[in-house]
Every structure is written in structure tokens, then in C-alpha cells.
C-alpha positions in Angstrom: 0.0 0.0 0.0 1.2 3.4 -0.8 1.1 5.7 2.2 2.6 9.0 3.2 5.6 7.1 4.7 6.5 5.2 1.5 5.2 7.6 -1.2 8.7 7.8 -2.8 9.3 4.1 -2.9 7.2 3.2 -6.0 9.5 5.4 -8.2 12.7 4.0 -6.8 14.8 1.2 -8.3 13.7 -1.2 -5.5 10.1 -0.1 -6.1 10.4 -0.8 -9.8 11.7 -4.3 -9.0 8.9 -5.0 -6.6 6.3 -3.6 -9.1 7.4 -6.0 -11.7 6.6 -8.9 -9.4 3.1 -7.8 -8.5 0.6 -9.7 -10.7 -1.8 -6.7 -10.9 1.2 -4.5 -11.9 0.1 -1.7 -9.6 0.8 -0.7 -6.0 -2.2 -0.6 -3.7 -3.8 2.6 -2.6 -5.5 3.1 0.7 -8.9 3.4 -1.0 -8.4 -0.3 -2.1 -9.2 -1.2 1.5 -12.7 0.3 1.4 -14.4 -2.8 0.1 -12.8 -5.3 2.4 -13.4 -3.0 5.4 -17.0 -2.6 4.5 -17.4 -6.4 4.2 -15.9 -7.0 7.6 -18.0 -4.2 9.2 -21.2 -5.4 7.7 -23.5 -8.4 8.4 -22.2 -9.9 5.1 -19.3 -11.2 7.2 -21.4 -12.5 10.1 -20.4 -16.2 9.2 -16.7 -15.4 8.7 -14.5 -16.8 11.5 -10.8 -17.3 11.6 -10.4 -15.8 8.1 -7.6 -13.7 6.6 -8.3 -11.4 3.7 -5.3 -10.8 1.5 -5.6 -7.4 -0.1 -2.3 -7.4 -2.0 -3.0 -7.4 -5.7 -2.3 -11.2 -5.8 1.3 -10.6 -4.6 0.9 -13.4 -2.0 0.4 -16.0 -4.8 3.1 -14.7 -7.1 6.4 -16.4 -7.7 9.6 -14.9 -6.3 
């Protein structure tokens, strides 16, 4: 996720290297958490227990 603390990272050499490994080919923005947060805050998630939502542009399942 791009935040105020790491806003310069995406344009750096290390950021470019990481960017090429993200399947969605984009860094996450804080607004990308709106949907998952609404799900967890609503009754739609009432039956969810012991779950982990990966909101990472499929980076978790990408190859190194």
C-alpha cells in the first residue's frame, strides 16, 4: 500500500523491481481497503470466523 511514509518508494529502483513482481502491476492505494473493510464491518461477514483477507494485488500467490 502506498502511504505518506513510503510515497517515494514506487519510483525508486527497489520499487520498480517489486512492481514487476506484483501480478496486478500496480501498488495498492488506501482506497483499495474500502471494500474489504465494509465487508468486515457489515452483516455480510457474520459467518466469517478465523479468516484472513489478503488485499495485496495477488502478490501473495506470485512467484519470487
